[in-house]
Structures are given as structure tokens and as C-alpha cells.
C-alpha positions as CSV (number, residue, x, y, z in Angstrom):
1,X,-34.7,3.2,-14.1
2,X,-31.9,3.3,-11.6
3,X,-29.1,0.7,-11.6
4,X,-27.7,0.0,-8.1
5,X,-24.3,-1.5,-7.9
6,X,-23.6,-3.4,-4.7
7,X,-19.9,-3.6,-4.2
8,X,-18.7,-5.2,-1.1
9,X,-15.8,-7.2,0.3
10,X,-15.7,-10.8,-0.7
11,X,-17.0,-13.4,1.7
12,X,-15.5,-16.7,2.7
13,X,-16.2,-18.7,-0.4
14,X,-15.1,-15.8,-2.7
15,X,-11.7,-15.7,-0.8
16,X,-11.2,-19.4,-1.4
17,X,-11.9,-19.0,-5.1
18,X,-9.5,-16.0,-5.3
19,X,-6.8,-18.0,-3.6
20,X,-7.3,-21.0,-5.8
21,X,-7.1,-18.8,-8.9
22,X,-3.9,-17.2,-7.7
23,X,-2.4,-20.7,-7.0
24,X,-3.4,-21.8,-10.5
25,X,-2.0,-18.7,-12.2
26,X,1.3,-18.4,-10.4
27,X,1.9,-22.0,-9.1
28,X,3.3,-23.0,-5.7
29,X,6.8,-22.0,-6.5
30,X,6.1,-18.4,-7.6
31,X,3.9,-17.4,-4.7
32,X,6.7,-16.9,-2.1
33,X,8.6,-14.9,-4.8
34,X,5.5,-12.8,-5.4
35,X,5.0,-12.2,-1.6
36,X,8.6,-11.1,-1.2
37,X,8.2,-8.6,-4.0
38,X,5.0,-7.2,-2.4
39,X,6.7,-7.0,1.0
40,X,9.7,-5.2,-0.6
41,X,7.4,-2.8,-2.3
42,X,5.5,-2.0,0.9
43,X,8.8,-1.4,2.7
44,X,10.0,0.9,0.0
45,X,6.7,2.8,0.1
46,X,6.9,3.2,3.9
47,X,10.5,4.4,3.7
48,X,9.6,7.0,1.0
49,X,6.6,8.1,3.1
50,X,8.8,8.6,6.2
51,X,11.4,10.6,4.1
52,X,8.8,12.9,2.7
53,X,7.2,13.4,6.1
54,X,10.6,14.3,7.6
55,X,11.4,16.7,4.8
56,X,8.1,18.5,5.2
57,X,8.6,18.7,9.0
58,X,12.2,20.1,8.4
59,X,10.8,22.7,6.0
60,X,8.2,23.7,8.5
61,X,10.8,24.1,11.2
62,X,13.0,26.2,9.0
63,X,10.1,28.5,8.2
64,X,9.3,28.9,11.9
65,X,12.9,29.7,12.8
66,X,13.1,32.3,9.9
67,X,9.9,34.0,11.0
68,X,11.0,34.0,14.7
69,X,14.3,35.7,13.7
70,X,12.5,38.6,12.0
């Protein structure tokens, strides 16, 4: 017998329950602090992503100039 797992995004009622659970777990005072931490983490991730991308592009440009000089 096959078991089918139906995994989908939560609907409206589920989102309300999730938000209430977060509010109960963290309290009203901790939520802004939590959001600030998440925002800071996202910013740092994007900065690191840009740095890695620029380093890769610089490496590719260096390889192209070396092959052109030969």
C-alpha cells in the first residue's frame, strides 16, 4: 500500500494559528527583537552572496586576460 504525503503551504487559518503560537512563545516584547535579528541575518547573507559573486567574476576576468595574452 502506498502512503501519499500531501505537503502544501498553510492556508489562512493555519497562518493565524502559527502567528498566535509565535506570539505566545516569544511574547510581544521579543518579536521586534526577533525580526531585527532575522533582518540582520538576511542582510549579511546578501552581502556575502554579493562578495562571492564579485570574487568569482574577478577570477573569470583574470583567466580571460591570461588566456588572451598567450
